[in-house]
N, C-alpha and C positions, 0 to 999 in steps of 0.2 A: 524464514523471515525472523528478524530480531526486532523486538520492540523495547523502547525505553520504558521501564516499569515505574520509575520514580514519580512521575506525575501524569501517567497515562490515563486519560478518561475514556469512556466508551466511545465518544465521538472521535478522539484521536486514534484509537485502535481501529475504528471503522475507516477512517481516512487512510491509515497505514495499509490496511488490508486492500482497500480500493487501489491505492497507488501501486502496490506490489502486483496486483492481478489485472491491471487495466488493459494491457496489450492482449492478454488471453481473453478477457471479457469482450473486447472489441471484436476479436475473431469469431467468438461464439455467437455474439449478438448480430453479426453481419448477415446471418442466415435468416433473420426474422425482423421485418420492418418495425413491428411493435416493440420488440426487445431493444432494437437499435435506438429507437426513439426514447425508450425508458432509460437506457444507458446514457444517451446524450443529455437528458435532464439531470441525471446524477452527476455527470461531469460538470455541467454548468453550476450546479449547487456546490460542488466541491471547490471549483475555482473561486466562487464567491465566498468560500469558507462558511457556508451555512451547513446545518446538520444534515448528515446523509445516512446515519445508522439505520433508521427505519426504512429508507429507500433501498438500501443494500439488502436488508433482511427480506424485503419483498422480492427483489430481483433474484436473490440466491435461493429463496424458499427455505431458509433455515435461520436459526437465531445467530446473531452476530458473534456472540461469545463462543458458540460451537465452532464456527468457521475460523475464528482467530486461533483457538486452541489447536485445531487440526493443522492449519497452515504453519503455525509456529513451532511445531514439533518436527523432529527429524531423527534419523538413525544416528546414534553416537558414532563418531569416527568416520562418517561418510562425507563425501564431497571433497573439494579441493581446499587447500590451506588458505588462510586469510591473514593479513597483517593486522595485529591487534590495534596498532596505533592509527590505522587508516579507517576511521569510522565516520560516517556521514549521516546527517539527519535532515529532516524537513527544512527547506530554506527559510520558512517563516514560523517554524515550530508549531504548525497547526496539527501535525500528526506525530505519532510516536515511532514511525518507521526508522530503522537504522540499517544502513547498507554498508558493506565492507567490500570495496573493489579488490580485484587481485592485486598483489604487490606491484607498484608502479603503474597501475591501471588508471584509466581516466576517472575523473570525478563523476560520480553518478548524478543523474538529473531526475528531478521530480516528474513522475509520469503524468501528473495532472496539469502542472503549470509549465513544465519544460525548463524551469530554472535549475541551475546547479545546486546540489545539496550542500549544506554547510558542514564543515569539519566539527566533530564533537570533541 
């Protein structure tokens, strides 16, 4: 996961982390009605662009900064190549997530709103 560092606040990083992991979180929370309800509340808050950092910390059981650092790191030289000029960010600039689709791939969509991400 890549984040735009220039003006990234804790809430923007929280929303970026949430967007990046939403499908995985949905799968994991589907096994527990309480967690599914908690996740639904976080999705509603994220869509309304209200703060979710504290809610995510509670759901994940860890500090948000720790989760962002762990997810943002990767092994150097691993993974497939990406075109540098094809970088996309949050459609309304609410989060700091940056996605790079494979060359000539489809424009990524926001996991929370479903809207196409905007080219950076």
